[in-house]
N, C-alpha and C positions, 0 to 999 in steps of 0.2 A: 255645353255640347253644341256644336254648329251643325246645321242641317245641310245636307248635300242637295244642290239644286236639281239633281236628276231623280231624286226619290219622290214618287208620287204619293205613297202611303206613309204617314208619320205616326210615331207613338206620342205619348203625352209630352215627354221631354222635348222632342223635336218640334212639335206643334207650338209649344210655349216659346221655344227659341225663335221659330219663324215669326211669331207675333211680337217678339221682343218683350215678353213678360216673364215673371217667375212662374214656376210650376204651381206654386200655391195660388197665385192670382188666376192662372189658367184654369185650375180645378174649380175655383169659385164660379168662374164664368161658365164652365162646362155644366155645372149643376144648376145654374140660375137663368141661363139664356137658352135660346133655341140654336145651339151650336151644331153645325153639321158633323155628326160623328157616328160611329158604329162600335158597339162593344162586341168583341170577339173573344170568347172565353172570359178571362179575367182582365183583359186589356182593352183600352179604348184605342181606336184607330181613326185617323183623320186623313182626308184627301187634301193635299196641298192646294189644289186649284179651288176646291169648295171653301176652304178657310179664307183664301184670298178674296173670293167672291162675297163671302159672308161679311168680311170687314168692309169691302167696297160698297156693299148694299146698305150698311148702317148709316144712320144720320145722328149727329150729336143731339139734335133737337128731340129725338125720340126719347132720350133720357129724361128730358124736362117735361115731357107730356104729362098732363095731370090725369090722375086716376079717375076723379070725378070732378065735375065743374067747380072750380074755385079751391080745390084742396090738393095738397101734395102729400104722397104717402109718408107717414111718420118715420119709416125705416131708412129713408134716404139720407145720406150724409149732408145733402144740400137742402134738407127740408126747411131750414131757417133762412135760406137765401131768398131774396126778392128778385124775381126775374120778370122783366117787362117784355111783352111781346107786341109786335106791331099788328 
C-alpha cells in the first residue's frame, strides 16, 4: 500500500510504508520504542510529520549506547560485536 503525500494521519500500514519497513517490523518498533502515536479505539494513528521528525531525531549511536558502564544488554543482536568508540 502506498501512502498519499497529502494525508497527515496514517494507519499502521501507511506508517510502515512511509518508513519503508514491513508491518511486522513496524509493530515491533511501536511496542519497543518511544514512537509518536495515538491509539484511537482499536487502531493506532500516526502523524506523518511526527514520524518524519522521530526518524530525523534518531542517531544510530543511540543503539550502541551501553546500558551500564562496560556492558551491552544481552538481548541485543549485536551483543557479541566489539565496537570501539573514540
